[in-house]
N, C-alpha and C positions, 0 to 999 in steps of 0.2 A: 466908690460906693456912697449911696446916699443914706442918711438917717431918716427913719420913719417913726412917729410915736405910735405905739400899739395902743389898743383900747385899755389895756391894763396900765398905761402910764409908762410902761418900760420903752426905751429906745432900741430898735432893731436896725440892723444894717441891711440894706437890700442892694444887690448888685444892679448896676444900670443895665438896661436892655442891650445896648452896643456890647458891653462887656460879656454879657451872657452869651450873645450871638457869637462873639469871637471865641469864647471858651467852647462852645459847641463845635465851631469849625475846626478846632484843634483836635477834637476827639476823633479817632479813626473811623473812617467810614461815614462821617456825617458831612454832607455837602448840601447846600441849597441848590436846587435846580428846578427847572420848569420845562414842560413839553408844550410845544404849540403845533397843531391842536393837541389837546389832552389825549393821553393814550386811553384807547378803548379797553375796558375790562381791567384796568390796573389802577389801584388806589392812588390817591395823590400825594400821600404822606412820603416825605424825603428821608426821614430818619428809621429806615427799615433795617432790621438786623438780618439774622439767619432765619429763614422761614421754612415751614414745613414743605418739602418739595411736592407734595400733592396738592397744595392749595391752588385753586384754580381748576381743579378737577372734581367731578362730582360723584362719579361711580365708585363703588367700594371695591376693595382688594381683600379676599377673605383669608388668604394663606397666612400672611403675617400682619401683625398690627400696623396700620398705615403710618402712624406717627413715628415708627422706627425705621421705616423703609428708606426714607430720603430727606437730606437737608440741602437747602440750596440758598443763595442770594437772589433777590429779585434782579432781573437781567439789567434793567436800566439803572438801578442803583449801583450794580457792579461796574457798569460801563463808566459811570460818573467817577467812581473811585479810581478807576484804571486811568481815565484822563487826568485826573487831579494829580495822580502819581507821576504823570508825565509832564506836569505843567511847566517845570523849569526848561525841559528839552524843547517843547512847543514854543515858548517864548523866545529861547535861544534861536530856534529855526526861523522864527518870524524876524528877529532883528537881523539875521544873517541875509535875508532876502532883500533887506534895505527898503522894505515897505514901510509906509507910515503906520505905526502900531494902532493909532486911533482909527485908521481907515479900515483896519481888518477886524470887523466885527461880525461880518457875515460870510457865508460861502465856505466854511470849513467842512471838508469831507473826511471821514474816518472809515478806513477799511478794516473790517474785523475778520479775522480767520476763526472758524469754529472747528473744535475738535471733540470727538466723543469716542471713547474707547473702553474696553473691559480692562479691569485692573487685576484679573486672575483671581486666584483663591485667596479669600481673606478670613479663613475660618478661625474661630477663637480656639486657643489651646485647651482651656478648661471651660467650656461654655456654660456660663451661669446666666448669661443675659437673656433677652427675649429671642424667640426663634425667628431668625431672619436668614435669607439666602446667604450662602457662604461665598458668593461671588459679589464683585463690586464694579460699578460703572461710573466714570468720571466724565462729566461735560465741561469743557473749558474753552477759553477763548484767547486770542492774542491780538493786540493792537498793531496791525501791520504797518499802517502809514497814516499820516494826517497830512492832507494838502489843503491849499487854500485857492480859490478862484478870485482874483482881484476884480472889484466892480466894474472896471473900465474894459472888460471883455478880453483881458490877456489870457494866455493860456495858463493852466492849473500849475502851481508851484508846490512841490513837495517839501514841507517844512519838518517832517519827522519821519524817519523810517527806522522800523525795529532792526537794530544791528544783529541780533541772534534770533531770527524768527522761529528756529526749530529748538530753541533752548527751553528746558524745563523752567528756566527762571522768567522767561517772558510769557508764560502760559498761565493765565488767571483762572483757577477753578471756579466753576459757577454752580455746579451741582454734583453732589456725591450720593450715590444710590446703592443700597444693597440689592443687587438684581443680577441674575445672569443675563449677559447680553443676548442670549438667544431666547429669552423669555419676552416674546413679541408683545403680549398685552400689557405686562407691567411697564416695559420700557416705553410703550406708547403713552400710558397714563402719566408717567414721569416727565416725558419730554414734550408732551402736548401743551401744557402751560407755558414752557419756554418758547416753544415755536408761536404761540399765540402773542406772547410779549413781543418777540422779535418782529412778527408781521405788523403789530401796532406801531413799533419804532420806525419801520420803514416809511411809513405814511406821515412821519412827524418830524419836528427838529427839536433838538435839545438846546435850551438857553442856559448857559453855565458861565459862571465867573472864571476868567482866565486872566492872569496878570493884572487883576484889579478892574477888569471891564467885563461886561456881560457879552458873550460871544454866542453865535449859533452854529451848531454842528449837525450834519446829517450823516447817518450811518449807512454804510454797505456792507452786506454780510457774504462771506464765502465759505461754503461748508467744505473746504479742501482738506480738513484734517481727519476726515473719517476714513478708516480703512475699508477695504472692499466688502468685508463682512457686514460691516455696519451699514453701508450703502444699501446693500441687498436686503438686510433686515428691514430698513426703514421704507423700502419700495416693494415690500411684499413678496420677495423671492427668498427661498430658503438658501442660507449661505452654503453650508456644505450638505452634500446629498440632494442638491436641487436637480431637477431634470434639465434645467437650462444650463448652458455653458457659460453664458454671458449675461450681464445685467441688461444689455441693450439689444439683445439679439434673441430671436425665437428659436434658435437652433437647440435641439435636445442632445444630450449625450449620444444617443444612439445615432442620430444624424451626423453629428460631428465625427463619430468614429468611422462612418462611411466616407465622409467628405471633409478633409481638414483644411481645405483651402478656401473655398468659396462661401464666406459669410458676409452677411451685410448687417448694417444697423437698421432694425425693423421696428424698433420701440424707442419712444422718447422717455425722458424721466417723467413727463407728465402723464403718459398713458400708465407708466409703472405705478405712479402714485394713485391714479383711478383704481387700478386693480387693487392696490393696497387698501384703499378706503373700503371696497367690497369686502376685502379679506377682514378688515377690522370690524366692520359694522355687521357683516353677515345678514344683509337685508332678508335673505330667503330662509334663514334658519337651517342652513345645511350643515352637515357633519363635516369633519376636517377633510376627509377624503373627497366629499363632493366639492368642497370649496377648492381644493387643489385642482380638481378636474376642471373646474370652471375657468 
């Protein structure tokens, strides 16, 4: 600490900047990082705690007070915290490859598995709180692997693989929401900002200190943790009671009952998402039944 004379003549102690920075680093969830290029639509501050899950979404939800509906971490802050948790494993993996540590500052690839699922009924026993839906949905991610591409064009070397990829313990919660997973509109409003942040991160790379050196990471996302109901939900098909038998096929239940063998993939996920956008934005202001027919 250094001493400073205050205007009153008293001496005060002031911690040095380096010390203050170190203290901050030791606090959970505070890590200095940078994105190059900077993420679109995401603020630059690193010391972000838990935020209202609706932030980043402008439309209002009338049924329940929006500030109670959902809480989440900012996606990039959560990814940084997850990587820092794995710092020792990653550095050990680097040492095992025999590559020169100082040469490995670029070319890290991180594979992220995303999961989202309903958590069932979470109603209060003696409801005294605000009126919120009694179902909950959790969106989470798992760091599946970290690999590095050496600069001299060798093939990629995996330096970390999650030993228990399906374990509850390796699954990092990102967003918790009071919503029924069948409530299309609210779910879109909650997951919309997360998707926007993920898309911004795909176009950028993370600069983060690992083992005392700044290193650059690129993220690849795989939404392989969604169940079939959620996939259909996000692609604009009703999950139960849908007229279609399959997410990627135009065959209806009636047709399938006549012909159980010959079905082919007739739709891509992209086409589903186009249909979903029409369902979500309802550009022609149609009723639900008219939309369904469309």
